[in-house]
C-alpha positions in Angstrom: -11.4 178.4 6.8 -15.1 178.7 6.8 -16.6 180.8 4.0 -19.8 182.8 3.9 -22.7 181.5 1.6 -22.2 182.9 -1.9 -26.0 183.5 -2.2 -26.4 187.4 -1.8 -28.0 188.3 1.4 -27.2 184.9 3.2 -25.1 184.9 6.3 -24.8 181.2 6.9 -21.7 179.2 6.4 -20.9 178.2 2.8 -20.0 174.5 3.4 -21.5 173.0 0.1 -19.4 173.3 -3.1 -21.5 173.8 -6.4 -19.9 174.1 -9.8 -20.0 177.5 -11.5 -19.4 176.2 -15.1 -19.2 172.8 -16.9 -15.4 172.6 -16.8 -15.7 172.2 -13.0 -12.8 174.4 -12.1 -14.6 177.0 -10.3 -17.2 176.6 -7.6 -19.7 178.6 -5.5 -19.9 177.9 -1.8 -23.4 177.8 -0.6 -25.1 176.9 2.7 -27.0 173.5 2.4 -30.5 175.3 1.6 -29.1 177.4 -1.2 -26.9 174.6 -2.6 -30.0 172.3 -2.9 -31.9 175.2 -4.6 -28.9 175.8 -6.9 -28.5 172.1 -7.8 -32.2 171.6 -8.5 -31.9 174.3 -11.2 -28.5 173.5 -12.5 -28.3 171.7 -15.9 -24.8 170.4 -17.1 -26.0 170.2 -20.7 -27.7 173.6 -20.6 -27.2 175.5 -24.0 -25.7 172.5 -25.8 -26.9 171.1 -29.1 -27.7 167.3 -29.3 -24.4 166.8 -31.3 -22.4 168.6 -28.6 -24.2 166.6 -25.8 -23.3 163.3 -27.6 -19.6 164.5 -28.3 -19.2 165.4 -24.7 -20.6 162.1 -23.5 -18.2 160.1 -25.9 -15.3 162.3 -24.6 -16.0 161.6 -21.1 -16.7 157.9 -21.6 -14.0 157.0 -24.1 -11.5 159.7 -23.9 -12.0 161.3 -27.4 -15.0 161.9 -29.5 -15.4 159.7 -32.5 -15.4 161.8 -35.7 -15.9 159.0 -38.1 -19.5 157.7 -37.3 -19.3 154.8 -39.8 -16.1 153.5 -38.3 -17.8 153.6 -34.9 -20.9 151.6 -36.3 -18.4 149.2 -37.9 -16.5 148.6 -34.7 -19.8 148.2 -32.7 -21.1 145.6 -35.2 -17.9 143.7 -35.0 -17.8 143.7 -31.2 -21.5 142.7 -31.1 -20.7 139.8 -33.5 -17.8 138.6 -31.2 -19.8 138.8 -28.1 -22.6 136.8 -29.9 -20.2 134.2 -31.3 -18.6 133.8 -27.8 -22.0 133.4 -26.0 -23.6 131.1 -28.5 -20.4 129.1 -29.5 -19.1 129.0 -25.9 -18.5 125.2 -26.1 -16.1 125.9 -29.1 -14.2 128.5 -26.9 -14.0 126.1 -24.0 -12.6 123.3 -26.0 -9.6 125.3 -27.2 -6.5 124.5 -25.3 -5.2 127.0 -23.0 -1.8 128.3 -24.2 0.7 128.2 -21.4 4.3 129.6 -21.3 5.0 127.6 -18.3 7.4 124.7 -18.6 5.7 121.3 -19.0 7.3 120.1 -15.7 5.6 123.0 -13.8 2.3 122.3 -15.6 2.5 118.7 -14.8 3.4 119.4 -11.2 0.3 121.6 -10.8 -1.9 118.7 -12.2 -0.5 116.5 -9.6 -2.1 119.0 -7.1 -5.0 119.4 -9.3 -4.4 123.3 -9.7 -4.7 125.7 -12.6 -1.7 127.5 -14.2 -2.9 130.6 -12.4 -2.4 128.9 -9.0 -0.5 130.9 -6.2 2.3 129.6 -3.9 -0.1 129.7 -1.0 -2.5 127.5 -2.9 0.3 125.0 -3.8 1.3 125.0 -0.1 -2.1 124.3 1.2 -2.9 121.5 -1.3 0.7 119.9 -0.7 -0.1 119.8 3.2 -3.3 118.2 2.7 -2.0 115.7 0.1 1.1 114.9 2.3 -0.9 114.3 5.4 -3.2 111.9 3.3 -0.6 110.0 1.6 2.4 110.0 4.2 3.5 106.4 4.6 3.2 106.8 8.4 -0.3 108.0 8.4 -1.9 106.6 5.2 -4.7 104.0 5.3 -3.3 102.3 2.1 0.3 101.6 2.8 1.0 99.9 -0.6 0.4 103.0 -2.6 1.1 105.7 0.0 4.9 105.6 -0.6 4.6 105.9 -4.4 2.1 108.7 -4.2 4.0 110.6 -1.3 7.1 110.5 -3.6 5.1 111.9 -6.5 3.7 114.6 -4.5 7.0 115.5 -3.0 8.6 115.6 -6.3 6.0 118.0 -7.8 6.3 120.2 -4.8 10.1 120.5 -5.3 9.5 121.5 -8.9 6.9 124.2 -7.9 9.2 125.3 -5.1 11.9 126.1 -7.6 9.3 127.8 -10.1 7.9 130.0 -7.3 11.5 130.8 -6.3 11.3 129.3 -2.6 14.1 127.8 -0.9 
């Protein structure tokens, strides 16, 4: 249903929605010209103090306003320290071993394919096909090591197949 513009005296269609209040539950419907005029003069923070504006911003950003400013400052300081330590001490973070809940056989099988613990079944399949093609005893250039390498790849593939629940 097309409404008439809410600007008194205007007979055009009210196709543009404009908020009546800050809670954004009720709207005016204006024609494009009157909507532009209304929006140019509308101020969301009109008649609000600086504290109310800050509380509203915190509520919209974080969900609830922070009542205790000292706790907020402490939390911000701790977070900034963590970020600084992470950025400047990146080498220490990188040297920390990744904790994996995967069985060691699965991790070893992923290493055979040179994949990370977050690898997908599709990545495993792609890597397996490429390595199987390279090391298959019928197609490999180095026949002495091809059979051993192909057996290692096939064994790793079977372990990963069970891990990913494939038949």
